C-alpha positions in Angstrom: 64.4 32.1 -37.4 64.3 33.4 -33.9 61.5 32.0 -31.8 60.3 35.5 -30.7 60.3 36.8 -34.3 58.3 33.8 -35.5 55.9 34.1 -32.7 55.3 37.8 -33.6 54.7 37.0 -37.2 52.2 34.4 -36.4 50.4 36.8 -33.8 50.4 39.6 -36.2 48.9 37.4 -38.8 46.1 36.4 -36.5 45.5 40.1 -35.6 45.0 40.9 -39.6 42.6 38.1 -40.1 40.7 38.9 -36.9 40.3 42.6 -36.9 38.4 42.8 -40.3 35.7 40.3 -39.0 35.4 42.4 -35.7 34.9 45.6 -37.9 32.3 43.8 -40.0 30.0 43.5 -36.8 27.4 46.2 -36.3 26.2 46.5 -32.7 22.6 48.1 -32.6 20.6 48.9 -29.4 17.4 49.8 -30.9 15.9 53.2 -30.5 12.3 54.1 -29.8 11.7 54.6 -33.6 12.8 51.1 -34.4 10.6 49.7 -31.5 6.8 49.1 -31.8 4.2 47.1 -29.6 1.0 45.6 -29.9 -1.4 45.1 -26.8 -0.4 45.4 -23.2 0.2 48.1 -20.8 3.9 49.5 -21.2 6.1 51.0 -18.4 9.8 51.8 -18.4 12.5 52.7 -16.1 16.2 51.8 -14.9 16.8 50.3 -18.4 14.0 47.7 -17.8 10.7 47.5 -20.1 8.0 46.1 -18.3 4.8 45.0 -20.3 1.7 43.8 -18.4 -1.5 42.1 -19.7 -4.3 40.2 -18.5 -6.0 36.9 -19.5 -9.2 38.6 -20.3 -7.1 40.8 -22.9 -5.4 37.8 -24.3 -9.0 36.4 -25.2 -10.3 39.4 -26.6 -7.3 39.8 -29.0 -8.3 36.3 -30.5 -5.7 34.7 -28.0 -2.6 36.7 -28.8 -0.7 38.3 -26.1 1.4 41.6 -26.1 4.4 41.6 -28.5 7.3 44.0 -28.8 9.0 44.3 -32.2 12.4 45.7 -33.1 12.6 46.9 -36.6 16.4 46.0 -37.5 16.7 44.2 -40.6 19.7 41.6 -41.0 20.3 38.4 -43.0 23.2 37.2 -40.5 23.2 38.4 -37.1 22.3 37.9 -33.3 19.2 39.1 -31.3 20.1 39.1 -27.5 18.3 40.3 -24.3 17.7 39.3 -20.8 13.9 38.7 -19.8 11.9 37.8 -16.6 8.1 36.6 -16.4 6.3 36.4 -13.4 4.2 33.3 -14.4 4.6 29.9 -15.7 3.7 31.0 -19.2 5.3 30.5 -22.4 7.6 33.4 -23.9 8.1 33.5 -27.5 11.1 34.9 -29.5 9.8 36.0 -32.9 11.5 36.6 -36.3 9.7 37.9 -39.3 10.7 38.0 -42.8 9.0 39.6 -46.0 7.2 37.6 -48.7 5.8 39.6 -51.6 6.0 42.9 -49.7 4.2 41.5 -46.8 5.6 40.2 -43.2 5.7 36.6 -42.9 6.8 34.2 -40.1 10.4 33.1 -40.4 11.2 31.4 -36.9 10.0 31.4 -33.5 11.3 30.0 -30.3 8.7 28.8 -27.4 10.4 29.1 -24.3 8.4 27.0 -21.5 5.8 25.9 -24.2 4.6 24.9 -27.4 3.0 26.5 -30.4 -0.4 25.0 -29.4 -2.4 27.5 -27.8 -4.3 25.2 -25.4 -1.0 23.6 -24.2 -0.3 23.8 -20.5 3.5 22.3 -20.9 6.0 24.4 -19.3 9.0 22.0 -19.2 9.9 22.2 -23.0 11.4 24.5 -25.3 10.0 24.2 -29.2 11.6 25.8 -32.2 9.4 26.3 -35.3 10.3 26.9 -38.8 8.0 27.8 -41.9 8.2 26.4 -45.5 6.0 28.0 -48.2 3.5 25.8 -50.1 3.4 26.6 -53.8 0.0 28.1 -54.8 -1.1 28.5 -51.2 -1.0 31.6 -48.8 -0.5 28.9 -45.9 2.8 27.5 -44.8 4.1 24.3 -43.6 5.0 24.4 -40.1 7.8 22.2 -38.7 8.2 22.0 -34.8 11.1 20.3 -32.9 10.8 20.4 -29.2 13.3 19.6 -26.4 13.1 19.4 -22.6 13.8 22.7 -20.8 12.5 25.0 -18.1 13.3 28.6 -17.7 12.5 29.5 -13.8 10.0 31.8 -13.1 10.8 35.2 -11.7 14.3 34.8 -12.5 16.4 37.0 -15.4 17.4 34.8 -18.2 20.2 36.0 -20.5 19.3 34.7 -24.2 20.3 35.2 -27.6 19.4 33.7 -30.9 22.2 33.8 -33.7 21.0 33.2 -37.4 23.7 32.3 -40.0 23.1 30.8 -43.2 20.8 27.9 -42.4 21.6 27.6 -38.9 20.1 29.1 -35.6 21.9 29.0 -32.3 19.8 29.6 -29.3 21.4 30.3 -25.9 19.5 30.5 -22.7 21.7 30.9 -19.9 24.1 28.0 -19.8 22.1 25.9 -22.3 22.6 25.9 -26.1 20.4 24.7 -28.8 20.6 24.5 -32.5 18.3 24.2 -35.6 18.9 23.8 -39.2 16.7 24.7 -41.8 17.2 26.3 -45.5 14.3 28.9 -44.8 16.8 30.6 -42.1 18.9 32.0 -45.0 15.9 34.4 -45.4 16.4 38.2 -44.4 14.8 39.1 -41.0 13.0 42.3 -41.2 12.1 42.7 -37.6 12.4 40.3 -34.3 10.8 40.6 -31.2 9.3 38.9 -27.8 5.8 38.0 -27.1 4.3 36.4 -24.0 0.3 35.4 -23.0 -0.3 37.5 -20.3 1.0 38.6 -16.8 4.2 40.6 -16.6 7.2 40.5 -18.8 10.4 42.4 -18.1 13.2 42.6 -20.6 16.5 44.6 -20.8 19.9 44.7 -22.3 18.3 44.3 -25.8 21.0 44.3 -28.5 21.1 43.3 -32.2 24.5 42.5 -33.7 24.5 42.5 -37.5 27.3 40.5 -39.1 
């Protein structure tokens, strides 16, 4: 068979396999109607969302800082954005599922910190998965931690991809993975949270596979 014809057949076959996969992706830029926020002062401009809060507000809300949620459900997909924080405080990516009709924690990524509320560590990244306990409203929490620090005052391109039992977390040039059966559950909303200070975000995209 002519080599050029052979290469054309192979290329065409690859195209036919790849196109349906690409067409199966749905790229979503969340609308205002799909976005909600708890606490904090919001301002927006030039494609940047700025949320400000204080330590006093954090304490008044039972040590919970501002959180922005994007209500875009998916079972397999990617949540990506760029963020910048002006303080050496942890930033948390949050994924919620639903159990018996009520929101429930699915997965969290703590950047520059750990789940411990009194922890001052800023040189780690922590991944938290949750497992239901039969007969209890509480969940078993599993935490894994690795060395990492995101510089203050700089933009960080970040994404979390959930596929079957695997989470792939990318921050700038670093990649981390977490495997857990609970990650197969459907995400009903995802978002970003910080303790206090000013958190800026932009380029929020959710890709559903």
